N, C-alpha and C positions, 0 to 999 in steps of 0.2 A: 621506418620510412623517414627519409630526410627531405625536408623542404628547404629551398633556398630563397633567400630574400633577393629582391631586385636591386638592393642598394649596392653601390660600388664599394670595393673593399675599404677605401679610406673613410667613407661615410659610416660603414658598419663599425669600423674601429672607433670612430668618434662616438657613436651611440653606445658602444661597449664602455667607453670611458665615462660617459654620462651616467650610465647605469651603475658603474663602480662608485662614482661620486655620491649618487643617491643612496647606495647601500651603506656607504660609510656614514652618512648622516643618520640613516636608520639605526646603525650600531650605536651612535651617540645617544639618540633618543631612547633606545632600548636600555643602554647603560644607565641613563637617568631613571628609567623604570626599575632597573635592578637595584639602584640605590634607594628607591622609594619603598622597596619591599622590606618586610620586617628583618631585623638583624639576625644573622646566623642562618640565613637560608642557604642557597646553593651558589657554587661558582659558575662562571660562564660555561665551562666545559661540562659540568654536571647538567646545566640547563639544556645544552645542546643534546646531550645523551638522553635526557628525559623526553625531549621532543621527538627524537628518532624512535625511541622505544614506544612512545604513544602511537606513532604512525605505523610501526612494524610490530605491533603487540604479539608476543610469543616468539620473537626472533631470538637468535642465539648470540653469544659473545662475538663470534666471527663476523656476523652480519652487522652488528653494532660497530665493531672496529672498522669495517670497510666503509660504512656510512660516515664515520667520524674521521677517517683517514689516520687511525691510530693502530698501534701494535697491540697484540693480544694481552701481554702483561699489564700494559697501561689501562686497557679497557677493563680488565678483571679488577684491578685496584680501584678504578673509578666506580665500578658496580659495588664493590665491597663497601665503599664509603656511603653510597646512596642507599644500600640495603641497611647499613647500620643506623641511618637516620630515618628509616621507615618510608622511603620513597619508591623503592623497587623491591620486588620479590623475585627470587629465582625458583623455578619449578623444574623438576626432572622432565626431560623431553620424552614424549611417548614413543619416539622413533629411534632414539639412540641413548644408551646409558651414559655415554661420554659427554653429552651435551645438556645444557640447561636452557630453559626458555625464560625470557625476561618479560616481566609485566609490571606496570605501574600499580602501586597500591592506591587506596582511596586518598591518602595524603599526597601522593605524587600527582594525581589528577587535580586535587584541590590547589596545589602549588602552581601548576600550569595555568589553571583558571585565573588565579590571582595575578600572575605575571601578564597574562593576556589582557586582563582588565586594565592594568597599569599602562601597558603598551597602547591599548586602544585609546585611552585618555590622551596620551602624548600625541598619537597620530591624529586624533580628532582635532586637537588644537592646531596642528599644521594644516589639515584639510580645510578648516574653517577660514583660513587665510587665502584660499584659492578660489578662482572663479568656477561656477558650476560647470561650465563647458570643459575646463581643464580637469576637474574631478572626473567627469564622464570619460574623457579621453584616457586619463590615468587608469580608470577602472577597466576599460576595454583592453588597454595595453598590458596591464598586469595579469588579466585573465589569460591572454595569449601567451605571455611569458611563463606563467605558472604551468600551462598545458605543455609548452615546449620543454621546460625544465623537468617536469614529471616524466615525459616521454624519454628524455635523455637518461634520467636516473633508472627508469624501468628497463631501458634497453641495455644499460650496463649490467644490471642484475641478471638479465636473461642471458647475456654473453657469458657471465661468470657461471651461471647454472649449467649452460651447455658445455663449457670447458670442464667443469667438475664431473659431469656425467660421461665425458669422452674417455 
């Protein structure tokens, strides 16, 4: 189901630019968090992969590749490295001998918890500089954004599933 905003196209484009600018600042804050993490942890691409695997526990390499926008050989090598350092485990798929399921290990979950704690501290420092009414508006807007983004991602996966079964 597609909802349309009543904003004129030019205004919608400006809002998109503002969201892009905010996301770039978030990347800077998260990068600071990554640098505050213990040395020898994970690369940004490994971190993104861990986040996807956490949300899609038991997914296969193809699903991970689609979520990351990466090709199968790159995703396989990425998982090799994460498995070697004990963050991910591959289990045989119960439905197909040719596929594996990806799961985070306890160490993988702990690493994500650590990154989230660092990011939360960085974001809290920014939110403390905002007016309470602005924080409330941001919270409401982000909830709506998250819902719309989740719907878009889910709709894409459903289209792929339908195409695969046809």
